[in-house]
All heavy atoms as TSV, in Angstrom:
chain	resi	resn	atom	element	x	y	z
A	1	MET	N	N	100.001	-42.195	15.963
A	1	MET	CA	C	99.722	-41.779	17.241
A	1	MET	C	C	99.035	-42.901	18.089
A	1	MET	O	O	98.048	-43.392	17.691
A	1	MET	CB	C	98.862	-40.481	17.218
A	1	MET	CG	C	98.443	-39.985	18.674
A	1	MET	SD	S	97.550	-38.430	18.331
A	1	MET	CE	C	97.301	-37.998	20.021
A	2	PRO	N	N	99.486	-43.148	19.183
A	2	PRO	CA	C	99.003	-44.337	19.908
A	2	PRO	C	C	97.691	-44.118	20.670
A	2	PRO	O	O	96.981	-44.985	20.967
A	2	PRO	CB	C	100.126	-44.740	20.935
A	2	PRO	CG	C	100.895	-43.559	21.093
A	2	PRO	CD	C	100.728	-42.801	19.772
A	3	ILE	N	N	97.226	-42.951	20.882
A	3	ILE	CA	C	96.016	-42.561	21.512
A	3	ILE	C	C	95.003	-42.272	20.395
A	3	ILE	O	O	95.221	-41.183	19.567
A	3	ILE	CB	C	96.049	-41.467	22.589
A	3	ILE	CG1	C	97.172	-41.718	23.614
A	3	ILE	CG2	C	94.709	-41.077	23.093
A	3	ILE	CD1	C	96.724	-42.888	24.460
A	4	ILE	N	N	93.994	-42.911	20.277
A	4	ILE	CA	C	92.794	-42.771	19.315
A	4	ILE	C	C	91.713	-42.175	19.930
A	4	ILE	O	O	91.212	-42.633	21.044
A	4	ILE	CB	C	92.505	-44.105	18.619
A	4	ILE	CG1	C	93.658	-44.846	18.162
A	4	ILE	CG2	C	91.458	-43.844	17.621
A	4	ILE	CD1	C	94.362	-44.247	17.059
A	5	ILE	N	N	91.182	-41.139	19.395
A	5	ILE	CA	C	89.967	-40.395	19.998
A	5	ILE	C	C	88.770	-40.959	19.266
A	5	ILE	O	O	88.662	-40.908	18.050
A	5	ILE	CB	C	90.087	-38.839	19.763
A	5	ILE	CG1	C	91.466	-38.182	20.336
A	5	ILE	CG2	C	88.874	-38.138	20.355
A	5	ILE	CD1	C	91.587	-38.397	21.723
A	6	ARG	N	N	87.772	-41.434	19.998
A	6	ARG	CA	C	86.569	-42.099	19.477
A	6	ARG	C	C	85.349	-41.266	19.632
A	6	ARG	O	O	84.301	-41.756	19.886
A	6	ARG	CB	C	86.400	-43.418	20.144
A	6	ARG	CG	C	87.504	-44.411	20.002
A	6	ARG	CD	C	87.509	-45.143	18.668
A	6	ARG	NE	N	88.578	-46.013	18.602
A	6	ARG	CZ	C	89.126	-46.343	17.346
A	6	ARG	NH1	N	88.691	-45.741	16.340
A	6	ARG	NH2	N	90.061	-47.277	17.247
A	7	VAL	N	N	85.466	-39.949	19.510
A	7	VAL	CA	C	84.333	-39.020	19.623
A	7	VAL	C	C	83.322	-39.322	18.665
A	7	VAL	O	O	82.159	-39.404	18.892
A	7	VAL	CB	C	84.856	-37.562	19.552
A	7	VAL	CG1	C	83.623	-36.651	19.545
A	7	VAL	CG2	C	85.723	-37.246	20.727
A	8	ASP	N	N	83.819	-39.550	17.361
A	8	ASP	CA	C	82.807	-39.834	16.210
A	8	ASP	C	C	81.905	-40.990	16.576
A	8	ASP	O	O	80.712	-40.937	16.230
A	8	ASP	CB	C	83.617	-39.930	14.873
A	8	ASP	CG	C	84.639	-41.016	14.963
A	8	ASP	OD1	O	85.055	-41.423	16.029
A	8	ASP	OD2	O	85.252	-41.409	13.929
A	9	VAL	N	N	82.496	-42.031	17.153
A	9	VAL	CA	C	81.661	-43.240	17.498
A	9	VAL	C	C	80.500	-42.900	18.409
A	9	VAL	O	O	79.341	-43.163	18.276
A	9	VAL	CB	C	82.529	-44.290	18.090
A	9	VAL	CG1	C	81.682	-45.568	18.601
A	9	VAL	CG2	C	83.540	-44.798	17.067
A	10	GLN	N	N	80.813	-42.143	19.606
A	10	GLN	CA	C	79.886	-41.753	20.525
A	10	GLN	C	C	78.894	-40.728	19.959
A	10	GLN	O	O	77.713	-40.797	20.320
A	10	GLN	CB	C	80.654	-41.102	21.774
A	10	GLN	CG	C	81.521	-42.005	22.520
A	10	GLN	CD	C	80.854	-43.346	22.973
A	10	GLN	OE1	O	79.678	-43.168	23.485
A	10	GLN	NE2	N	81.456	-44.408	22.824
A	11	LEU	N	N	79.366	-39.812	19.159
A	11	LEU	CA	C	78.380	-38.865	18.459
A	11	LEU	C	C	77.289	-39.677	17.580
A	11	LEU	O	O	76.156	-39.439	17.573
A	11	LEU	CB	C	79.099	-37.900	17.641
A	11	LEU	CG	C	79.824	-36.847	18.370
A	11	LEU	CD1	C	80.723	-35.924	17.431
A	11	LEU	CD2	C	78.996	-35.958	19.256
A	12	ALA	N	N	77.851	-40.675	16.882
A	12	ALA	CA	C	76.981	-41.486	15.955
A	12	ALA	C	C	75.904	-42.190	16.821
A	12	ALA	O	O	74.793	-42.340	16.422
A	12	ALA	CB	C	77.762	-42.385	15.123
A	13	ARG	N	N	76.373	-42.839	17.923
A	13	ARG	CA	C	75.494	-43.656	18.790
A	13	ARG	C	C	74.297	-42.743	19.363
A	13	ARG	O	O	73.321	-43.229	19.513
A	13	ARG	CB	C	76.261	-44.191	19.898
A	13	ARG	CG	C	77.185	-45.313	19.553
A	13	ARG	CD	C	77.752	-45.905	20.689
A	13	ARG	NE	N	78.517	-47.120	20.266
A	13	ARG	CZ	C	79.422	-47.815	20.935
A	13	ARG	NH1	N	79.741	-47.264	22.209
A	13	ARG	NH2	N	80.089	-48.845	20.543
A	14	ARG	N	N	74.691	-41.439	19.561
A	14	ARG	CA	C	73.637	-40.552	19.992
A	14	ARG	C	C	73.037	-39.745	19.106
A	14	ARG	O	O	72.157	-38.880	19.333
A	14	ARG	CB	C	74.326	-39.666	21.151
A	14	ARG	CG	C	74.710	-40.408	22.436
A	14	ARG	CD	C	75.725	-39.916	23.198
A	14	ARG	NE	N	76.005	-40.739	24.326
A	14	ARG	CZ	C	76.805	-41.721	24.293
A	14	ARG	NH1	N	77.323	-42.234	23.125
A	14	ARG	NH2	N	77.060	-42.509	25.474
A	15	LYS	N	N	73.427	-39.817	17.744
A	15	LYS	CA	C	72.864	-39.080	16.624
A	15	LYS	C	C	72.889	-37.634	16.927
A	15	LYS	O	O	72.003	-36.820	16.792
A	15	LYS	CB	C	71.282	-39.469	16.418
A	15	LYS	CG	C	71.315	-41.005	15.928
A	15	LYS	CD	C	69.872	-41.379	15.685
A	15	LYS	CE	C	70.021	-42.856	15.230
A	15	LYS	NZ	N	68.707	-43.571	15.460
A	16	MET	N	N	74.225	-37.204	17.435
A	16	MET	CA	C	74.341	-35.834	17.657
A	16	MET	C	C	75.381	-35.262	16.702
A	16	MET	O	O	76.394	-35.897	16.259
A	16	MET	CB	C	74.997	-35.720	19.105
A	16	MET	CG	C	75.240	-34.349	19.727
A	16	MET	SD	S	75.960	-34.223	21.310
A	16	MET	CE	C	74.726	-35.163	22.211
A	17	SER	N	N	75.119	-34.031	16.244
A	17	SER	CA	C	75.993	-33.326	15.294
A	17	SER	C	C	77.245	-32.870	16.002
A	17	SER	O	O	77.165	-32.584	17.230
A	17	SER	CB	C	75.260	-32.262	14.594
A	17	SER	OG	O	75.046	-31.084	15.453
A	18	VAL	N	N	78.234	-32.693	15.247
A	18	VAL	CA	C	79.526	-32.033	15.743
A	18	VAL	C	C	79.268	-30.681	16.298
A	18	VAL	O	O	79.621	-30.306	17.236
A	18	VAL	CB	C	80.583	-32.078	14.717
A	18	VAL	CG1	C	81.912	-31.320	15.105
A	18	VAL	CG2	C	81.082	-33.506	14.352
A	19	GLY	N	N	78.439	-29.854	15.569
A	19	GLY	CA	C	78.211	-28.578	16.013
A	19	GLY	C	C	77.440	-28.417	17.193
A	19	GLY	O	O	77.736	-27.660	18.171
A	20	ASP	N	N	76.449	-29.337	17.464
A	20	ASP	CA	C	75.689	-29.347	18.654
A	20	ASP	C	C	76.560	-29.738	19.768
A	20	ASP	O	O	76.510	-29.210	20.978
A	20	ASP	CB	C	74.413	-30.279	18.522
A	20	ASP	CG	C	73.654	-30.332	19.766
A	20	ASP	OD1	O	73.253	-29.213	20.344
A	20	ASP	OD2	O	73.012	-31.387	20.076
A	21	PHE	N	N	77.327	-30.676	19.595
A	21	PHE	CA	C	78.195	-31.328	20.579
A	21	PHE	C	C	79.190	-30.253	21.084
A	21	PHE	O	O	79.372	-30.059	22.133
A	21	PHE	CB	C	78.949	-32.646	20.031
A	21	PHE	CG	C	79.964	-33.134	20.976
A	21	PHE	CD1	C	79.562	-33.683	22.215
A	21	PHE	CD2	C	81.317	-33.169	20.571
A	21	PHE	CE1	C	80.521	-34.148	23.137
A	21	PHE	CE2	C	82.243	-33.731	21.482
A	21	PHE	CZ	C	81.903	-34.159	22.767
A	22	ALA	N	N	79.849	-29.598	20.009
A	22	ALA	CA	C	80.775	-28.480	20.353
A	22	ALA	C	C	80.264	-27.366	21.163
A	22	ALA	O	O	80.785	-26.966	22.137
A	22	ALA	CB	C	81.517	-28.008	19.042
A	23	GLU	N	N	78.972	-27.012	20.790
A	23	GLU	CA	C	78.360	-25.923	21.629
A	23	GLU	C	C	77.992	-26.459	22.938
A	23	GLU	O	O	78.242	-25.577	23.979
A	23	GLU	CB	C	77.078	-25.625	20.812
A	23	GLU	CG	C	76.252	-24.335	21.519
A	23	GLU	CD	C	75.033	-24.094	20.706
A	23	GLU	OE1	O	74.990	-24.199	19.505
A	23	GLU	OE2	O	74.037	-23.787	21.382
A	24	ARG	N	N	77.584	-27.649	23.210
A	24	ARG	CA	C	77.369	-28.068	24.531
A	24	ARG	C	C	78.400	-28.355	25.268
A	24	ARG	O	O	78.392	-28.031	26.556
A	24	ARG	CB	C	76.425	-29.427	24.337
A	24	ARG	CG	C	75.024	-29.091	23.840
A	24	ARG	CD	C	74.308	-30.292	23.662
A	24	ARG	NE	N	73.874	-31.020	24.915
A	24	ARG	CZ	C	73.288	-32.285	24.901
A	24	ARG	NH1	N	72.908	-32.798	23.741
A	24	ARG	NH2	N	73.058	-32.732	26.085
A	25	VAL	N	N	79.618	-28.673	24.839
A	25	VAL	CA	C	80.944	-28.831	25.462
A	25	VAL	C	C	81.549	-27.617	25.790
A	25	VAL	O	O	82.151	-27.330	26.842
A	25	VAL	CB	C	81.742	-29.821	24.646
A	25	VAL	CG1	C	83.191	-29.815	25.329
A	25	VAL	CG2	C	81.266	-31.164	24.669
A	26	GLY	N	N	81.319	-26.594	24.869
A	26	GLY	CA	C	81.938	-25.303	25.102
A	26	GLY	C	C	83.194	-25.067	24.412
A	26	GLY	O	O	84.089	-24.299	24.721
A	27	ILE	N	N	83.343	-25.783	23.230
A	27	ILE	CA	C	84.654	-25.578	22.462
A	27	ILE	C	C	84.194	-25.466	21.037
A	27	ILE	O	O	83.003	-25.811	20.615
A	27	ILE	CB	C	85.664	-26.730	22.567
A	27	ILE	CG1	C	85.113	-28.092	22.167
A	27	ILE	CG2	C	86.127	-26.795	23.987
A	27	ILE	CD1	C	86.100	-29.301	22.224
A	28	THR	N	N	85.096	-25.109	20.197
A	28	THR	CA	C	84.666	-24.859	18.731
A	28	THR	C	C	84.625	-26.310	17.950
A	28	THR	O	O	85.272	-27.261	18.321
A	28	THR	CB	C	85.659	-24.019	17.928
A	28	THR	OG1	O	86.973	-24.647	17.988
A	28	THR	CG2	C	85.914	-22.679	18.749
A	29	ALA	N	N	83.831	-26.268	16.881
A	29	ALA	CA	C	83.786	-27.422	16.074
A	29	ALA	C	C	85.157	-27.646	15.457
A	29	ALA	O	O	85.428	-28.855	15.166
A	29	ALA	CB	C	82.670	-27.187	14.913
A	30	ALA	N	N	85.963	-26.730	15.155
A	30	ALA	CA	C	87.297	-26.822	14.635
A	30	ALA	C	C	88.075	-27.640	15.564
A	30	ALA	O	O	88.991	-28.568	15.188
A	30	ALA	CB	C	87.857	-25.519	14.394
A	31	ASN	N	N	87.990	-27.350	16.893
A	31	ASN	CA	C	88.753	-28.205	17.936
A	31	ASN	C	C	88.228	-29.624	18.019
A	31	ASN	O	O	89.131	-30.503	18.282
A	31	ASN	CB	C	88.655	-27.493	19.304
A	31	ASN	CG	C	89.640	-26.341	19.333
A	31	ASN	OD1	O	90.561	-26.278	18.506
A	31	ASN	ND2	N	89.266	-25.398	20.290
A	32	ILE	N	N	86.900	-29.804	17.778
A	32	ILE	CA	C	86.424	-31.226	17.802
A	32	ILE	C	C	87.028	-31.943	16.522
A	32	ILE	O	O	87.552	-33.045	16.660
A	32	ILE	CB	C	84.982	-31.254	17.673
A	32	ILE	CG1	C	84.226	-30.564	18.893
A	32	ILE	CG2	C	84.452	-32.655	17.458
A	32	ILE	CD1	C	84.499	-31.298	20.197
A	33	ALA	N	N	87.216	-31.161	15.443
A	33	ALA	CA	C	87.830	-31.804	14.266
A	33	ALA	C	C	89.283	-32.158	14.500
A	33	ALA	O	O	89.824	-33.251	14.062
A	33	ALA	CB	C	87.694	-30.879	13.083
A	34	VAL	N	N	90.056	-31.367	15.235
A	34	VAL	CA	C	91.392	-31.526	15.679
A	34	VAL	C	C	91.474	-32.932	16.365
A	34	VAL	O	O	92.352	-33.805	16.192
A	34	VAL	CB	C	92.016	-30.383	16.357
A	34	VAL	CG1	C	93.310	-30.749	17.001
A	34	VAL	CG2	C	92.101	-29.248	15.376
A	35	LEU	N	N	90.585	-32.994	17.362
A	35	LEU	CA	C	90.631	-34.231	18.179
A	35	LEU	C	C	90.284	-35.498	17.353
A	35	LEU	O	O	90.828	-36.504	17.420
A	35	LEU	CB	C	89.498	-34.079	19.266
A	35	LEU	CG	C	89.917	-33.145	20.518
A	35	LEU	CD1	C	88.650	-32.938	21.315
A	35	LEU	CD2	C	90.973	-33.793	21.275
A	36	LYS	N	N	89.215	-35.458	16.569
A	36	LYS	CA	C	88.673	-36.457	15.707
A	36	LYS	C	C	89.754	-36.998	14.709
A	36	LYS	O	O	89.923	-38.166	14.336
A	36	LYS	CB	C	87.416	-36.167	14.917
A	36	LYS	CG	C	86.249	-36.125	15.798
A	36	LYS	CD	C	84.964	-35.609	15.193
A	36	LYS	CE	C	84.691	-36.369	13.807
A	36	LYS	NZ	N	83.456	-36.005	13.192
A	37	ASN	N	N	90.570	-36.033	14.156
A	37	ASN	CA	C	91.566	-36.351	13.107
A	37	ASN	C	C	92.925	-36.725	13.759
A	37	ASN	O	O	93.873	-36.841	12.966
A	37	ASN	CB	C	91.726	-35.061	12.253
A	37	ASN	CG	C	90.502	-34.787	11.474
A	37	ASN	OD1	O	89.750	-35.728	11.159
A	37	ASN	ND2	N	90.213	-33.544	11.151
A	38	GLY	N	N	92.989	-36.760	14.961
A	38	GLY	CA	C	94.289	-37.163	15.661
A	38	GLY	C	C	95.372	-36.166	15.673
A	38	GLY	O	O	96.475	-36.592	15.818
A	39	ARG	N	N	94.992	-34.853	15.609
A	39	ARG	CA	C	96.071	-33.920	15.424
A	39	ARG	C	C	96.318	-33.247	16.811
A	39	ARG	O	O	97.219	-32.415	16.904
A	39	ARG	CB	C	95.736	-32.860	14.345
A	39	ARG	CG	C	95.806	-33.376	13.001
A	39	ARG	CD	C	95.560	-32.349	11.833
A	39	ARG	NE	N	94.605	-31.415	12.282
A	39	ARG	CZ	C	93.348	-31.169	11.648
A	39	ARG	NH1	N	93.024	-32.080	10.726
A	39	ARG	NH2	N	92.506	-30.315	12.044
A	40	ALA	N	N	95.458	-33.492	17.767
A	40	ALA	CA	C	95.523	-32.951	19.022
A	40	ALA	C	C	96.751	-33.476	19.865
A	40	ALA	O	O	97.077	-34.658	19.784
A	40	ALA	CB	C	94.241	-33.141	19.823
A	41	LYS	N	N	97.436	-32.569	20.466
A	41	LYS	CA	C	98.681	-32.970	21.308
A	41	LYS	C	C	98.282	-33.117	22.819
A	41	LYS	O	O	99.078	-33.735	23.531
A	41	LYS	CB	C	99.692	-31.898	21.209
A	41	LYS	CG	C	100.331	-31.754	19.713
A	41	LYS	CD	C	101.049	-32.988	19.258
A	41	LYS	CE	C	101.522	-32.826	17.866
A	41	LYS	NZ	N	101.921	-33.998	17.266
A	42	ALA	N	N	97.253	-32.586	23.223
A	42	ALA	CA	C	96.729	-32.596	24.574
A	42	ALA	C	C	95.207	-32.278	24.654
A	42	ALA	O	O	94.596	-31.869	23.713
A	42	ALA	CB	C	97.523	-31.547	25.315
A	43	ILE	N	N	94.662	-32.650	25.682
A	43	ILE	CA	C	93.180	-32.314	26.067
A	43	ILE	C	C	93.161	-32.010	27.555
A	43	ILE	O	O	93.750	-32.690	28.331
A	43	ILE	CB	C	92.300	-33.404	25.656
A	43	ILE	CG1	C	90.867	-33.082	25.873
A	43	ILE	CG2	C	92.671	-34.722	26.389
A	43	ILE	CD1	C	89.867	-33.896	25.289
A	44	ARG	N	N	92.490	-30.981	27.850
A	44	ARG	CA	C	92.343	-30.524	29.298
A	44	ARG	C	C	91.250	-31.532	29.891
A	44	ARG	O	O	90.366	-31.929	29.274
A	44	ARG	CB	C	91.819	-29.226	29.393
A	44	ARG	CG	C	92.789	-28.152	28.886
A	44	ARG	CD	C	91.926	-26.720	28.955
A	44	ARG	NE	N	92.798	-25.803	28.307
A	44	ARG	CZ	C	93.429	-24.740	28.986
A	44	ARG	NH1	N	93.211	-24.512	30.231
A	44	ARG	NH2	N	94.186	-23.891	28.239
A	45	PHE	N	N	91.629	-31.895	31.110
A	45	PHE	CA	C	90.634	-32.627	31.977
A	45	PHE	C	C	89.324	-32.123	32.070
A	45	PHE	O	O	88.378	-32.773	31.984
A	45	PHE	CB	C	91.156	-32.948	33.349
A	45	PHE	CG	C	92.230	-34.082	33.373
A	45	PHE	CD1	C	93.470	-33.879	33.905
A	45	PHE	CD2	C	92.024	-35.387	32.765
A	45	PHE	CE1	C	94.419	-34.892	33.954
A	45	PHE	CE2	C	92.996	-36.359	32.803
A	45	PHE	CZ	C	94.152	-36.067	33.365
A	46	SER	N	N	89.255	-30.783	32.077
A	46	SER	CA	C	87.883	-30.069	32.151
A	46	SER	C	C	87.171	-30.266	30.787
A	46	SER	O	O	85.953	-30.518	30.871
A	46	SER	CB	C	88.076	-28.641	32.462
A	46	SER	OG	O	88.811	-27.932	31.470
A	47	THR	N	N	87.932	-30.352	29.773
A	47	THR	CA	C	87.241	-30.537	28.456
A	47	THR	C	C	86.798	-31.988	28.322
A	47	THR	O	O	85.719	-32.290	27.887
A	47	THR	CB	C	88.205	-30.184	27.228
A	47	THR	OG1	O	88.555	-28.864	27.343
A	47	THR	CG2	C	87.503	-30.556	25.876
A	48	LEU	N	N	87.618	-32.939	28.656
A	48	LEU	CA	C	87.287	-34.352	28.848
A	48	LEU	C	C	86.058	-34.597	29.600
A	48	LEU	O	O	85.137	-35.271	29.243
A	48	LEU	CB	C	88.404	-35.191	29.122
A	48	LEU	CG	C	88.298	-36.713	29.203
A	48	LEU	CD1	C	87.922	-37.140	27.744
A	48	LEU	CD2	C	89.545	-37.321	29.741
A	49	GLU	N	N	85.997	-33.934	30.787
A	49	GLU	CA	C	84.998	-34.090	31.636
A	49	GLU	C	C	83.657	-33.569	31.048
A	49	GLU	O	O	82.588	-34.278	31.147
A	49	GLU	CB	C	85.153	-33.266	33.073
A	49	GLU	CG	C	84.042	-33.403	33.992
A	49	GLU	CD	C	84.272	-32.643	35.355
A	49	GLU	OE1	O	85.323	-31.915	35.334
A	49	GLU	OE2	O	83.407	-32.685	36.195
A	50	ALA	N	N	83.728	-32.422	30.367
A	50	ALA	CA	C	82.512	-31.873	29.796
A	50	ALA	C	C	82.051	-32.765	28.621
A	50	ALA	O	O	80.876	-32.973	28.351
A	50	ALA	CB	C	82.845	-30.408	29.255
A	51	MET	N	N	83.000	-33.319	27.937
A	51	MET	CA	C	82.665	-34.235	26.803
A	51	MET	C	C	82.005	-35.404	27.351
A	51	MET	O	O	80.835	-35.886	26.892
A	51	MET	CB	C	83.917	-34.620	26.012
A	51	MET	CG	C	84.466	-33.585	25.237
A	51	MET	SD	S	86.168	-33.856	24.629
A	51	MET	CE	C	85.845	-35.125	23.294
A	52	CYS	N	N	82.467	-36.012	28.469
A	52	CYS	CA	C	81.841	-37.241	29.031
A	52	CYS	C	C	80.410	-36.842	29.554
A	52	CYS	O	O	79.574	-37.651	29.485
A	52	CYS	CB	C	82.687	-37.729	30.223
A	52	CYS	SG	S	84.179	-38.562	29.564
A	53	GLU	N	N	80.305	-35.715	30.251
A	53	GLU	CA	C	78.940	-35.267	30.678
A	53	GLU	C	C	77.949	-35.089	29.662
A	53	GLU	O	O	76.913	-35.612	29.649
A	53	GLU	CB	C	79.156	-33.898	31.421
A	53	GLU	CG	C	77.779	-33.516	32.114
A	53	GLU	CD	C	78.090	-32.152	32.962
A	53	GLU	OE1	O	79.099	-31.874	33.210
A	53	GLU	OE2	O	76.998	-31.685	33.167
A	54	VAL	N	N	78.385	-34.423	28.459
A	54	VAL	CA	C	77.438	-34.267	27.399
A	54	VAL	C	C	77.061	-35.583	26.762
A	54	VAL	O	O	75.879	-35.881	26.404
A	54	VAL	CB	C	78.066	-33.301	26.351
A	54	VAL	CG1	C	77.256	-33.311	25.012
A	54	VAL	CG2	C	78.261	-31.955	26.895
A	55	LEU	N	N	78.009	-36.484	26.650
A	55	LEU	CA	C	77.867	-37.745	25.951
A	55	LEU	C	C	77.269	-38.875	26.880
A	55	LEU	O	O	77.016	-39.967	26.503
A	55	LEU	CB	C	79.010	-38.341	25.189
A	55	LEU	CG	C	79.501	-37.395	24.044
A	55	LEU	CD1	C	80.799	-37.821	23.583
A	55	LEU	CD2	C	78.380	-37.502	22.920
A	56	GLN	N	N	77.362	-38.478	28.201
A	56	GLN	CA	C	76.997	-39.582	29.241
A	56	GLN	C	C	77.794	-40.774	29.067
A	56	GLN	O	O	77.266	-41.911	28.913
A	56	GLN	CB	C	75.506	-39.873	29.283
A	56	GLN	CG	C	74.639	-38.610	29.664
A	56	GLN	CD	C	74.872	-38.372	31.159
A	56	GLN	OE1	O	74.499	-39.092	32.078
A	56	GLN	NE2	N	75.522	-37.227	31.436
A	57	CYS	N	N	79.118	-40.718	29.010
A	57	CYS	CA	C	80.020	-41.765	28.947
A	57	CYS	C	C	81.198	-41.663	29.695
A	57	CYS	O	O	81.318	-40.638	30.466
A	57	CYS	CB	C	80.494	-41.956	27.413
A	57	CYS	SG	S	81.515	-40.594	26.929
A	58	GLN	N	N	82.052	-42.597	29.806
A	58	GLN	CA	C	83.313	-42.633	30.539
A	58	GLN	C	C	84.486	-42.300	29.625
A	58	GLN	O	O	84.366	-42.408	28.418
A	58	GLN	CB	C	83.574	-44.100	31.101
A	58	GLN	CG	C	82.616	-44.501	32.014
A	58	GLN	CD	C	82.589	-43.682	33.380
A	58	GLN	OE1	O	83.661	-43.376	33.870
A	58	GLN	NE2	N	81.384	-43.282	33.883
A	59	PRO	N	N	85.515	-41.704	30.163
A	59	PRO	CA	C	86.708	-41.299	29.386
A	59	PRO	C	C	87.258	-42.438	28.473
A	59	PRO	O	O	87.631	-42.273	27.300
A	59	PRO	CB	C	87.794	-40.983	30.406
A	59	PRO	CG	C	87.090	-40.381	31.625
A	59	PRO	CD	C	85.754	-41.257	31.642
A	60	GLY	N	N	87.212	-43.675	28.994
A	60	GLY	CA	C	87.533	-44.723	28.139
A	60	GLY	C	C	86.722	-45.174	26.974
A	60	GLY	O	O	87.139	-45.798	25.994
A	61	ASP	N	N	85.492	-44.508	26.942
A	61	ASP	CA	C	84.637	-44.663	25.702
A	61	ASP	C	C	85.118	-43.721	24.715
A	61	ASP	O	O	84.746	-43.851	23.520
A	61	ASP	CB	C	83.205	-44.255	26.065
A	61	ASP	CG	C	82.573	-45.228	27.131
A	61	ASP	OD1	O	82.899	-46.533	27.116
A	61	ASP	OD2	O	81.769	-44.803	27.987
A	62	LEU	N	N	85.932	-42.687	25.044
A	62	LEU	CA	C	86.342	-41.632	24.052
A	62	LEU	C	C	87.873	-41.921	23.681
A	62	LEU	O	O	88.213	-41.358	22.693
A	62	LEU	CB	C	86.192	-40.180	24.625
A	62	LEU	CG	C	84.700	-39.777	25.047
A	62	LEU	CD1	C	84.797	-38.427	25.694
A	62	LEU	CD2	C	84.026	-39.729	23.809
A	63	LEU	N	N	88.557	-42.495	24.506
A	63	LEU	CA	C	90.052	-42.581	24.335
A	63	LEU	C	C	90.457	-44.125	24.221
A	63	LEU	O	O	89.935	-44.975	25.003
A	63	LEU	CB	C	90.807	-41.936	25.496
A	63	LEU	CG	C	90.553	-40.528	25.738
A	63	LEU	CD1	C	91.261	-40.084	27.068
A	63	LEU	CD2	C	90.904	-39.678	24.598
A	64	GLU	N	N	91.202	-44.471	23.267
A	64	GLU	CA	C	91.784	-45.773	23.110
A	64	GLU	C	C	93.287	-45.796	22.877
A	64	GLU	O	O	93.686	-44.957	22.057
A	64	GLU	CB	C	91.029	-46.424	21.943
A	64	GLU	CG	C	91.469	-47.885	21.693
A	64	GLU	CD	C	90.842	-48.563	20.509
A	64	GLU	OE1	O	89.790	-48.064	20.068
A	64	GLU	OE2	O	91.482	-49.505	19.987
A	65	TRP	N	N	93.978	-46.606	23.568
A	65	TRP	CA	C	95.457	-46.606	23.336
A	65	TRP	C	C	95.650	-47.730	22.268
A	65	TRP	O	O	95.241	-48.942	22.532
A	65	TRP	CB	C	96.213	-46.909	24.649
A	65	TRP	CG	C	97.645	-47.060	24.455
A	65	TRP	CD1	C	98.606	-46.160	24.140
A	65	TRP	CD2	C	98.377	-48.236	24.408
A	65	TRP	NE1	N	99.784	-46.568	24.059
A	65	TRP	CE2	C	99.795	-47.928	24.195
A	65	TRP	CE3	C	98.119	-49.592	24.622
A	65	TRP	CZ2	C	100.781	-49.002	24.190
A	65	TRP	CZ3	C	98.992	-50.632	24.602
A	65	TRP	CH2	C	100.346	-50.264	24.334
A	66	GLN	N	N	96.531	-47.495	21.315
A	66	GLN	CA	C	96.924	-48.566	20.380
A	66	GLN	C	C	98.487	-48.357	20.262
A	66	GLN	O	O	98.935	-47.260	19.965
A	66	GLN	CB	C	96.435	-48.342	19.112
A	66	GLN	CG	C	94.948	-48.704	19.006
A	66	GLN	CD	C	94.212	-48.693	17.570
A	66	GLN	OE1	O	94.966	-48.208	16.607
A	66	GLN	NE2	N	93.136	-49.263	17.439
A	67	PRO	N	N	99.273	-49.415	20.501
A	67	PRO	CA	C	100.644	-49.308	20.332
A	67	PRO	C	C	101.098	-48.898	18.871
A	67	PRO	O	O	100.475	-49.267	17.915
A	67	PRO	CB	C	101.234	-50.715	20.695
A	67	PRO	CG	C	100.085	-51.570	20.573
A	67	PRO	CD	C	98.762	-50.720	20.723
A	68	ASP	N	N	102.219	-48.271	18.809
A	68	ASP	CA	C	102.736	-47.863	17.447
A	68	ASP	C	C	103.120	-49.076	16.631
A	68	ASP	O	O	102.931	-49.090	15.437
A	68	ASP	CB	C	103.882	-46.875	17.490
A	68	ASP	CG	C	103.578	-45.472	17.867
A	68	ASP	OD1	O	102.392	-45.051	17.558
A	68	ASP	OD2	O	104.311	-44.765	18.513
A	69	SER	N	N	103.786	-50.050	17.314
A	69	SER	CA	C	104.221	-51.256	16.635
A	69	SER	C	C	104.049	-52.412	17.453
A	69	SER	O	O	104.035	-52.305	18.621
A	69	SER	CB	C	105.729	-51.088	16.134
A	69	SER	OG	O	106.487	-51.021	17.374
A	70	PRO	N	N	104.037	-53.625	16.837
A	70	PRO	CA	C	103.886	-54.887	17.652
A	70	PRO	C	C	105.001	-55.182	18.580
A	70	PRO	O	O	104.893	-55.939	19.467
A	70	PRO	CB	C	103.695	-55.958	16.590
A	70	PRO	CG	C	103.979	-55.304	15.280
A	70	PRO	CD	C	104.059	-53.908	15.469
A	71	ASP	N	N	106.160	-54.420	18.346
A	71	ASP	CA	C	107.300	-54.738	19.183
A	71	ASP	C	C	107.269	-54.171	20.644
A	71	ASP	O	O	107.910	-54.592	21.584
A	71	ASP	CB	C	108.612	-54.081	18.588
A	71	ASP	CG	C	108.923	-54.634	17.247
A	71	ASP	OD1	O	108.469	-55.782	17.069
A	71	ASP	OD2	O	109.499	-54.056	16.439
A	72	HIS	N	N	106.250	-53.165	20.908
A	72	HIS	CA	C	106.118	-52.561	22.231
A	72	HIS	C	C	105.101	-53.326	23.131
A	72	HIS	O	O	104.151	-53.615	23.088
A	72	HIS	CB	C	105.705	-51.102	22.062
A	72	HIS	CG	C	106.761	-50.337	21.473
A	72	HIS	ND1	N	106.486	-49.353	20.286
A	72	HIS	CD2	C	108.100	-50.237	21.837
A	72	HIS	CE1	C	107.705	-48.888	20.048
A	72	HIS	NE2	N	108.716	-49.288	20.861
């Protein structure tokens, strides 16, 4: 998957647990796990906004694009 979710990096920097983060964002810890494991197919802008607000970061701090192959 070319989009990498870097939630774990931001949580570690803030020493915040997944459970606390999920509660503050308003989604389940299971959905955070789906994001962290790269199994998410989409994310709502409202969820991304809430994540950025809780973590005091920019969307680019949470999302990274990596090409599938060097040919692209």
